[in-house]
N, CA and C atoms as a LAMMPS dump frame, in Angstrom:
ITEM: TIMESTEP
0
ITEM: NUMBER OF ATOMS
501
ITEM: BOX BOUNDS ff ff ff
-5.0000000000000000e+02 5.0000000000000000e+02
-5.0000000000000000e+02 5.0000000000000000e+02
-5.0000000000000000e+02 5.0000000000000000e+02
ITEM: ATOMS id mol type element x y z
1 1 1 N -364.332 210.396 145.971
2 1 2 C -362.939 210.463 145.563
3 1 3 C -362.012 210.208 146.753
4 2 1 N -362.339 210.808 147.89
5 2 2 C -361.517 210.633 149.08
6 2 3 C -361.589 209.197 149.593
7 3 1 N -362.735 208.538 149.386
8 3 2 C -362.883 207.138 149.778
9 3 3 C -361.9 206.275 148.986
10 4 1 N -361.804 206.517 147.686
11 4 2 C -360.869 205.765 146.845
12 4 3 C -359.435 205.992 147.294
13 5 1 N -359.125 207.242 147.602
14 5 2 C -357.777 207.559 148.064
15 5 3 C -357.448 206.812 149.351
16 6 1 N -358.382 206.808 150.296
17 6 2 C -358.137 206.147 151.586
18 6 3 C -357.89 204.649 151.409
19 7 1 N -358.726 203.991 150.62
20 7 2 C -358.559 202.546 150.391
21 7 3 C -357.244 202.286 149.667
22 8 1 N -356.971 203.049 148.62
23 8 2 C -355.728 202.853 147.858
24 8 3 C -354.496 203.111 148.718
25 9 1 N -354.536 204.156 149.518
26 9 2 C -353.394 204.471 150.386
27 9 3 C -353.19 203.384 151.434
28 10 1 N -354.279 202.863 151.99
29 10 2 C -354.15 201.778 152.97
30 10 3 C -353.533 200.532 152.333
31 11 1 N -353.919 200.235 151.111
32 11 2 C -353.342 199.08 150.414
33 11 3 C -351.863 199.304 150.085
34 12 1 N -351.524 200.519 149.699
35 12 2 C -350.113 200.83 149.434
36 12 3 C -349.281 200.738 150.709
37 13 1 N -349.829 201.202 151.811
38 13 2 C -349.125 201.096 153.092
39 13 3 C -348.953 199.638 153.51
40 14 1 N -349.925 198.8 153.167
41 14 2 C -349.817 197.372 153.458
42 14 3 C -348.656 196.769 152.675
43 15 1 N -348.528 197.143 151.418
44 15 2 C -347.381 196.683 150.615
45 15 3 C -346.062 197.203 151.178
46 16 1 N -346.058 198.453 151.604
47 16 2 C -344.859 199.042 152.193
48 16 3 C -344.448 198.289 153.452
49 17 1 N -345.43 197.906 154.266
50 17 2 C -345.138 197.134 155.485
51 17 3 C -344.493 195.803 155.131
52 18 1 N -345.004 195.148 154.095
53 18 2 C -344.422 193.864 153.669
54 18 3 C -342.982 194.052 153.197
55 19 1 N -342.743 195.076 152.409
56 19 2 C -341.384 195.33 151.914
57 19 3 C -340.429 195.675 153.053
58 20 1 N -340.899 196.474 153.993
59 20 2 C -340.049 196.831 155.129
60 20 3 C -339.729 195.599 155.975
61 21 1 N -340.718 194.708 156.117
62 21 2 C -340.504 193.497 156.896
63 21 3 C -339.477 192.587 156.221
64 22 1 N -339.496 192.526 154.905
65 22 2 C -338.493 191.737 154.178
66 22 3 C -337.102 192.328 154.395
67 23 1 N -337.033 193.645 154.299
68 23 2 C -335.732 194.324 154.353
69 23 3 C -335.155 194.411 155.757
70 24 1 N -336.008 194.685 156.761
71 24 2 C -335.489 194.954 158.103
72 24 3 C -336.018 194.02 159.184
73 25 1 N -336.922 193.109 158.824
74 25 2 C -337.583 192.217 159.796
75 25 3 C -338.317 193.007 160.869
76 26 1 N -338.87 194.134 160.487
77 26 2 C -339.638 194.969 161.403
78 26 3 C -340.626 195.798 160.594
79 27 1 N -341.694 196.203 161.246
80 27 2 C -342.677 197.088 160.625
81 27 3 C -342.766 198.326 161.509
82 28 1 N -342.46 199.466 160.932
83 28 2 C -342.482 200.727 161.692
84 28 3 C -343.876 201.013 162.219
85 29 1 N -343.937 201.592 163.414
86 29 2 C -345.22 201.904 164.053
87 29 3 C -346.076 202.867 163.245
88 30 1 N -345.443 203.742 162.475
89 30 2 C -346.214 204.736 161.748
90 30 3 C -347.086 204.109 160.666
91 31 1 N -346.726 202.921 160.177
92 31 2 C -347.514 202.313 159.101
93 31 3 C -348.887 201.864 159.604
94 32 1 N -348.967 201.023 160.667
95 32 2 C -350.313 200.698 161.165
96 32 3 C -351.064 201.933 161.666
97 33 1 N -350.34 202.903 162.236
98 33 2 C -350.996 204.132 162.699
99 33 3 C -351.615 204.885 161.524
100 34 1 N -350.903 204.958 160.406
101 34 2 C -351.44 205.636 159.22
102 34 3 C -352.63 204.866 158.641
103 35 1 N -352.577 203.535 158.68
104 35 2 C -353.697 202.724 158.195
105 35 3 C -354.933 202.976 159.061
106 36 1 N -354.741 203.091 160.367
107 36 2 C -355.849 203.403 161.271
108 36 3 C -356.375 204.82 160.993
109 37 1 N -355.46 205.762 160.814
110 37 2 C -355.866 207.134 160.503
111 37 3 C -356.674 207.214 159.209
112 38 1 N -356.263 206.473 158.21
113 38 2 C -357.017 206.456 156.956
114 38 3 C -358.405 205.851 157.155
115 39 1 N -358.494 204.833 158.011
116 39 2 C -359.802 204.238 158.294
117 39 3 C -360.722 205.258 158.978
118 40 1 N -360.144 206.067 159.852
119 40 2 C -360.942 207.087 160.538
120 40 3 C -361.528 208.108 159.567
121 41 1 N -360.838 208.35 158.458
122 41 2 C -361.364 209.232 157.415
123 41 3 C -362.362 208.459 156.545
124 42 1 N -362.018 207.214 156.23
125 42 2 C -362.836 206.38 155.355
126 42 3 C -364.202 206.054 155.954
127 43 1 N -364.231 205.697 157.23
128 43 2 C -365.449 205.184 157.861
129 43 3 C -366.655 206.116 157.695
130 44 1 N -366.556 207.404 158.035
131 44 2 C -367.748 208.246 157.874
132 44 3 C -368.094 208.542 156.415
133 45 1 N -367.099 208.519 155.539
134 45 2 C -367.345 208.845 154.132
135 45 3 C -367.879 207.661 153.329
136 46 1 N -367.685 206.459 153.844
137 46 2 C -368.065 205.263 153.09
138 46 3 C -369.528 204.902 153.261
139 47 1 N -370.205 205.531 154.202
140 47 2 C -371.615 205.241 154.422
141 47 3 C -371.854 204.017 155.293
142 48 1 N -370.843 203.592 156.04
143 48 2 C -371.027 202.395 156.869
144 48 3 C -371.874 202.676 158.107
145 49 1 N -372.041 203.933 158.49
146 49 2 C -372.887 204.289 159.62
147 49 3 C -372.225 203.997 160.959
148 50 1 N -372.903 204.438 162.016
149 50 2 C -372.366 204.272 163.365
150 50 3 C -372.264 202.808 163.752
151 51 1 N -373.289 202.046 163.415
152 51 2 C -373.285 200.63 163.8
153 51 3 C -372.158 199.878 163.092
154 52 1 N -372.001 200.095 161.802
155 52 2 C -370.931 199.434 161.052
156 52 3 C -369.554 199.855 161.529
157 53 1 N -369.399 201.168 161.776
158 53 2 C -368.106 201.659 162.253
159 53 3 C -367.802 201.115 163.644
160 54 1 N -368.817 201.084 164.497
161 54 2 C -368.617 200.542 165.848
162 54 3 C -368.253 199.068 165.823
163 55 1 N -368.914 198.315 164.948
164 55 2 C -368.6 196.889 164.833
165 55 3 C -367.188 196.682 164.292
166 56 1 N -366.781 197.501 163.322
167 56 2 C -365.406 197.412 162.814
168 56 3 C -364.396 197.768 163.898
169 57 1 N -364.716 198.786 164.688
170 57 2 C -363.827 199.183 165.776
171 57 3 C -363.704 198.069 166.813
172 58 1 N -364.828 197.471 167.181
173 58 2 C -364.783 196.342 168.125
174 58 3 C -364.008 195.165 167.547
175 59 1 N -364.176 194.924 166.254
176 59 2 C -363.441 193.852 165.591
177 59 3 C -361.939 194.117 165.67
178 60 1 N -361.54 195.349 165.345
179 60 2 C -360.128 195.707 165.41
180 60 3 C -359.558 195.567 166.813
181 61 1 N -360.322 195.995 167.814
182 61 2 C -359.85 195.887 169.204
183 61 3 C -359.762 194.425 169.652
184 62 1 N -360.734 193.602 169.251
185 62 2 C -360.696 192.181 169.611
186 62 3 C -359.496 191.492 168.962
187 63 1 N -359.26 191.809 167.697
188 63 2 C -358.106 191.221 167.005
189 63 3 C -356.814 191.707 167.648
190 64 1 N -356.748 192.974 168.031
191 64 2 C -355.558 193.497 168.708
192 64 3 C -355.299 192.738 170.005
193 65 1 N -356.353 192.477 170.781
194 65 2 C -356.19 191.726 172.034
195 65 3 C -355.651 190.323 171.768
196 66 1 N -356.168 189.674 170.731
197 66 2 C -355.679 188.331 170.387
198 66 3 C -354.226 188.399 169.92
199 67 1 N -353.904 189.398 169.118
200 67 2 C -352.532 189.527 168.602
201 67 3 C -351.545 189.842 169.729
202 68 1 N -351.962 190.633 170.709
203 68 2 C -351.097 190.905 171.858
204 68 3 C -350.835 189.613 172.623
205 69 1 N -351.882 188.781 172.74
206 69 2 C -351.708 187.487 173.415
207 69 3 C -350.735 186.591 172.653
208 70 1 N -350.677 186.721 171.33
209 70 2 C -349.716 185.944 170.531
210 70 3 C -348.324 186.577 170.552
211 71 1 N -348.273 187.894 170.717
212 71 2 C -346.984 188.591 170.76
213 71 3 C -346.262 188.355 172.085
214 72 1 N -346.998 188.313 173.179
215 72 2 C -346.379 188.219 174.508
216 72 3 C -345.427 187.024 174.649
217 73 1 N -345.785 185.827 174.209
218 73 2 C -344.818 184.729 174.306
219 73 3 C -343.812 184.702 173.143
220 74 1 N -343.91 185.67 172.231
221 74 2 C -342.954 185.747 171.13
222 74 3 C -343.362 184.966 169.892
223 75 1 N -344.626 184.599 169.79
224 75 2 C -345.089 183.83 168.639
225 75 3 C -345.337 184.705 167.422
226 76 1 N -345.407 186.016 167.632
227 76 2 C -345.697 186.967 166.569
228 76 3 C -344.97 188.26 166.899
229 77 1 N -344.488 188.935 165.883
230 77 2 C -343.814 190.207 166.106
231 77 3 C -344.812 191.309 166.457
232 78 1 N -344.345 192.322 167.151
233 78 2 C -345.209 193.43 167.543
234 78 3 C -345.742 194.211 166.354
235 79 1 N -344.895 194.434 165.356
236 79 2 C -345.345 195.136 164.151
237 79 3 C -346.394 194.339 163.399
238 80 1 N -346.203 193.012 163.36
239 80 2 C -347.19 192.143 162.71
240 80 3 C -348.527 192.234 163.43
241 81 1 N -348.492 192.207 164.754
242 81 2 C -349.725 192.28 165.549
243 81 3 C -350.459 193.588 165.284
244 82 1 N -349.726 194.687 165.247
245 82 2 C -350.348 195.988 165.011
246 82 3 C -350.896 196.099 163.59
247 83 1 N -350.163 195.548 162.616
248 83 2 C -350.617 195.598 161.225
249 83 3 C -351.896 194.782 161.043
250 84 1 N -351.943 193.587 161.621
251 84 2 C -353.145 192.757 161.512
252 84 3 C -354.335 193.469 162.149
253 85 1 N -354.138 194.053 163.306
254 85 2 C -355.236 194.756 163.985
255 85 3 C -355.706 195.965 163.172
256 86 1 N -354.762 196.717 162.618
257 86 2 C -355.131 197.893 161.821
258 86 3 C -355.92 197.483 160.58
259 87 1 N -355.487 196.431 159.922
260 87 2 C -356.208 195.972 158.733
261 87 3 C -357.561 195.367 159.097
262 88 1 N -357.67 194.817 160.288
263 88 2 C -358.947 194.244 160.731
264 88 3 C -360.035 195.305 160.821
265 89 1 N -359.655 196.535 161.134
266 89 2 C -360.616 197.644 161.118
267 89 3 C -361.27 197.759 159.743
268 90 1 N -360.444 197.642 158.712
269 90 2 C -360.918 197.802 157.342
270 90 3 C -361.826 196.663 156.91
271 91 1 N -361.526 195.45 157.344
272 91 2 C -362.328 194.306 156.925
273 91 3 C -363.615 194.203 157.726
274 92 1 N -363.575 194.554 159.001
275 92 2 C -364.778 194.492 159.823
276 92 3 C -365.28 193.071 160.019
277 93 1 N -366.379 193.006 160.745
278 93 2 C -366.979 191.694 161.024
279 93 3 C -368.023 191.394 159.974
280 94 1 N -368.119 190.237 159.43
281 94 2 C -367.375 188.996 159.625
282 94 3 C -366.245 188.798 158.609
283 95 1 N -366.034 189.782 157.715
284 95 2 C -364.998 189.641 156.686
285 95 3 C -363.601 189.461 157.266
286 96 1 N -363.398 189.895 158.502
287 96 2 C -362.09 189.747 159.138
288 96 3 C -361.701 188.268 159.254
289 97 1 N -362.68 187.403 159.391
290 97 2 C -362.383 185.971 159.501
291 97 3 C -361.75 185.447 158.214
292 98 1 N -362.267 185.895 157.079
293 98 2 C -361.675 185.512 155.79
294 98 3 C -360.251 186.048 155.689
295 99 1 N -360.072 187.318 156.054
296 99 2 C -358.733 187.924 156.027
297 99 3 C -357.751 187.151 156.9
298 100 1 N -358.148 186.847 158.126
299 100 2 C -357.244 186.143 159.044
300 100 3 C -356.919 184.737 158.545
301 101 1 N -357.919 184.033 158.027
302 101 2 C -357.683 182.696 157.5
303 101 3 C -356.732 182.737 156.313
304 102 1 N -356.958 183.666 155.391
305 102 2 C -356.091 183.755 154.214
306 102 3 C -354.684 184.229 154.58
307 103 1 N -354.562 185.089 155.582
308 103 2 C -353.228 185.504 156.053
309 103 3 C -352.485 184.317 156.662
310 104 1 N -353.21 183.455 157.386
311 104 2 C -352.566 182.26 157.952
312 104 3 C -352.125 181.3 156.849
313 105 1 N -352.957 181.138 155.828
314 105 2 C -352.576 180.281 154.701
315 105 3 C -351.341 180.854 154.013
316 106 1 N -351.342 182.157 153.784
317 106 2 C -350.168 182.811 153.181
318 106 3 C -348.934 182.641 154.06
319 107 1 N -349.116 182.707 155.375
320 107 2 C -347.996 182.509 156.301
321 107 3 C -347.423 181.109 156.197
322 108 1 N -348.281 180.113 156.098
323 108 2 C -347.808 178.742 155.935
324 108 3 C -347.077 178.548 154.615
325 109 1 N -347.632 179.119 153.548
326 109 2 C -346.977 179.022 152.24
327 109 3 C -345.63 179.742 152.238
328 110 1 N -345.597 180.909 152.886
329 110 2 C -344.352 181.673 152.973
330 110 3 C -343.291 180.902 153.756
331 111 1 N -343.683 180.33 154.89
332 111 2 C -342.73 179.561 155.701
333 111 3 C -342.216 178.358 154.926
334 112 1 N -343.093 177.66 154.224
335 112 2 C -342.663 176.504 153.426
336 112 3 C -341.725 176.931 152.3
337 113 1 N -342.061 178.044 151.646
338 113 2 C -341.206 178.543 150.559
339 113 3 C -339.834 178.946 151.094
340 114 1 N -339.812 179.609 152.252
341 114 2 C -338.525 180.012 152.828
342 114 3 C -337.689 178.804 153.245
343 115 1 N -338.335 177.789 153.812
344 115 2 C -337.594 176.582 154.187
345 115 3 C -336.956 175.935 152.964
346 116 1 N -337.718 175.878 151.879
347 116 2 C -337.166 175.321 150.648
348 116 3 C -336.073 176.185 150.053
349 117 1 N -336.305 177.485 150.027
350 117 2 C -335.327 178.408 149.435
351 117 3 C -334.04 178.463 150.248
352 118 1 N -334.135 178.284 151.557
353 118 2 C -332.939 178.346 152.4
354 118 3 C -331.988 177.187 152.119
355 119 1 N -332.515 176.097 151.603
356 119 2 C -331.636 174.972 151.254
357 119 3 C -330.715 175.339 150.09
358 120 1 N -331.231 176.18 149.176
359 120 2 C -330.482 176.535 147.981
360 120 3 C -329.811 177.897 148.088
361 121 1 N -330.052 178.607 149.165
362 121 2 C -329.519 179.964 149.329
363 121 3 C -328.001 180.035 149.255
364 122 1 N -327.246 179.076 149.838
365 122 2 C -325.786 179.19 149.739
366 122 3 C -325.261 179.148 148.306
367 123 1 N -326.033 178.595 147.383
368 123 2 C -325.586 178.521 145.988
369 123 3 C -325.896 179.79 145.207
370 124 1 N -326.638 180.708 145.809
371 124 2 C -326.99 181.945 145.122
372 124 3 C -325.778 182.876 145.049
373 125 1 N -325.734 183.704 144.015
374 125 2 C -324.6 184.637 143.883
375 125 3 C -324.756 185.867 144.778
376 126 1 N -324.825 185.627 146.083
377 126 2 C -324.926 186.708 147.059
378 126 3 C -323.724 186.656 147.993
379 127 1 N -323.293 187.822 148.423
380 127 2 C -322.204 187.841 149.388
381 127 3 C -322.706 187.241 150.704
382 128 1 N -321.811 186.642 151.499
383 128 2 C -322.251 186.057 152.78
384 128 3 C -322.919 187.074 153.7
385 129 1 N -322.441 188.306 153.679
386 129 2 C -323.042 189.337 154.529
387 129 3 C -324.461 189.658 154.067
388 130 1 N -324.644 189.747 152.764
389 130 2 C -325.984 190.047 152.221
390 130 3 C -326.947 188.894 152.486
391 131 1 N -326.458 187.679 152.341
392 131 2 C -327.288 186.504 152.6
393 131 3 C -327.679 186.426 154.076
394 132 1 N -326.73 186.742 154.956
395 132 2 C -326.99 186.681 156.399
396 132 3 C -328.034 187.691 156.84
397 133 1 N -328.178 188.788 156.101
398 133 2 C -329.141 189.835 156.461
399 133 3 C -330.482 189.654 155.761
400 134 1 N -330.652 188.548 155.05
401 134 2 C -331.88 188.348 154.275
402 134 3 C -332.771 187.281 154.912
403 135 1 N -334.018 187.197 154.481
404 135 2 C -334.902 186.134 154.966
405 135 3 C -334.432 184.735 154.57
406 136 1 N -333.479 184.653 153.647
407 136 2 C -332.959 183.36 153.209
408 136 3 C -331.894 182.796 154.138
409 137 1 N -331.446 183.588 155.096
410 137 2 C -330.427 183.125 156.038
411 137 3 C -331.007 182.047 156.949
412 138 1 N -330.19 181.053 157.25
413 138 2 C -330.62 179.989 158.149
414 138 3 C -330.944 180.587 159.52
415 139 1 N -332.139 180.318 160.019
416 139 2 C -332.547 180.819 161.327
417 139 3 C -333.104 182.233 161.325
418 140 1 N -333.177 182.875 160.159
419 140 2 C -333.732 184.229 160.088
420 140 3 C -335.23 184.167 160.369
421 141 1 N -335.775 185.225 160.967
422 141 2 C -337.22 185.224 161.209
423 141 3 C -337.995 185.275 159.894
424 142 1 N -339.217 184.812 159.938
425 142 2 C -340.092 184.878 158.767
426 142 3 C -340.706 186.272 158.723
427 143 1 N -340.549 186.991 157.62
428 143 2 C -341.161 188.318 157.517
429 143 3 C -342.672 188.177 157.309
430 144 1 N -343.393 188.01 158.415
431 144 2 C -344.818 187.687 158.352
432 144 3 C -345.655 188.83 157.777
433 145 1 N -345.077 190.029 157.698
434 145 2 C -345.78 191.137 157.053
435 145 3 C -346.133 190.819 155.615
436 146 1 N -345.324 189.975 154.974
437 146 2 C -345.599 189.538 153.604
438 146 3 C -346.872 188.695 153.577
439 147 1 N -347.004 187.79 154.542
440 147 2 C -348.19 186.945 154.616
441 147 3 C -349.436 187.77 154.957
442 148 1 N -349.277 188.742 155.816
443 148 2 C -350.405 189.607 156.186
444 148 3 C -350.882 190.381 154.952
445 149 1 N -349.931 190.944 154.215
446 149 2 C -350.287 191.671 152.993
447 149 3 C -350.919 190.727 151.974
448 150 1 N -350.354 189.538 151.826
449 150 2 C -350.93 188.56 150.905
450 150 3 C -352.356 188.209 151.282
451 151 1 N -352.591 187.991 152.575
452 151 2 C -353.938 187.686 153.044
453 151 3 C -354.897 188.838 152.812
454 152 1 N -354.418 190.059 153.013
455 152 2 C -355.273 191.238 152.819
456 152 3 C -355.679 191.373 151.351
457 153 1 N -354.708 191.223 150.462
458 153 2 C -355.032 191.361 149.043
459 153 3 C -355.873 190.191 148.537
460 154 1 N -355.624 188.995 149.057
461 154 2 C -356.395 187.823 148.668
462 154 3 C -357.837 187.948 149.165
463 155 1 N -358.025 188.507 150.357
464 155 2 C -359.358 188.647 150.946
465 155 3 C -360.131 189.841 150.395
466 156 1 N -359.46 190.713 149.709
467 156 2 C -360.095 191.943 149.218
468 156 3 C -361.382 191.693 148.427
469 157 1 N -361.413 190.745 147.484
470 157 2 C -362.656 190.536 146.728
471 157 3 C -363.826 190.045 147.585
472 158 1 N -363.541 189.489 148.758
473 158 2 C -364.585 188.955 149.637
474 158 3 C -364.949 189.925 150.759
475 159 1 N -364.472 191.145 150.643
476 159 2 C -364.668 192.125 151.717
477 159 3 C -365.582 193.248 151.258
478 160 1 N -366.095 194.006 152.211
479 160 2 C -366.924 195.167 151.843
480 160 3 C -366.097 196.339 151.28
481 161 1 N -364.774 196.214 151.279
482 161 2 C -363.948 197.316 150.777
483 161 3 C -364.169 197.573 149.29
484 162 1 N -364.416 196.528 148.528
485 162 2 C -364.627 196.722 147.098
486 162 3 C -365.932 197.447 146.818
487 163 1 N -366.849 197.419 147.767
488 163 2 C -368.097 198.152 147.599
489 163 3 C -367.83 199.651 147.502
490 164 1 N -366.754 200.107 148.124
491 164 2 C -366.395 201.531 148.047
492 164 3 C -366.073 201.922 146.612
493 165 1 N -365.534 200.993 145.837
494 165 2 C -365.18 201.283 144.452
495 165 3 C -366.365 201.095 143.521
496 166 1 N -367.378 200.333 143.947
497 166 2 C -368.542 200.086 143.121
498 166 3 C -369.54 201.251 143.15
499 167 1 N -369.463 202.047 144.206
500 167 2 C -370.44 203.152 144.316
501 167 3 C -370.052 204.366 143.523
């Protein structure tokens, strides 16, 4: 029962991160921290064992190192980097590769959709102030938390996480 709660709560927090990124263009530190905390409860209860947990931990740390390297020159937001690393713990090796690939595809689709939508944004019935504070504003950052969440949910059927619900 607690395993189901941990997985469900982590997925809900992933959605919350996406919504917060849309609204504020930032992801609060407590969200990836809570996702990591839930994994720490999930790992021993899921039956993954020391080797599986260690491999997931190494996967998360390796992804964090790569994300920090992308954050340093400003190619990725800090909240995005932390969220990807936290979710990488859950996917583990080698499922993390599917998650990362699908998150990148979602990011490309999101960027293309925003570019298209921004052309029509001035015609929307939004006040200029509201439009300027939204992802539809010209030059606004891409809320990549949406793509990360999309990749996580898209990769879910190909991950060992669903095995927790099958047992």
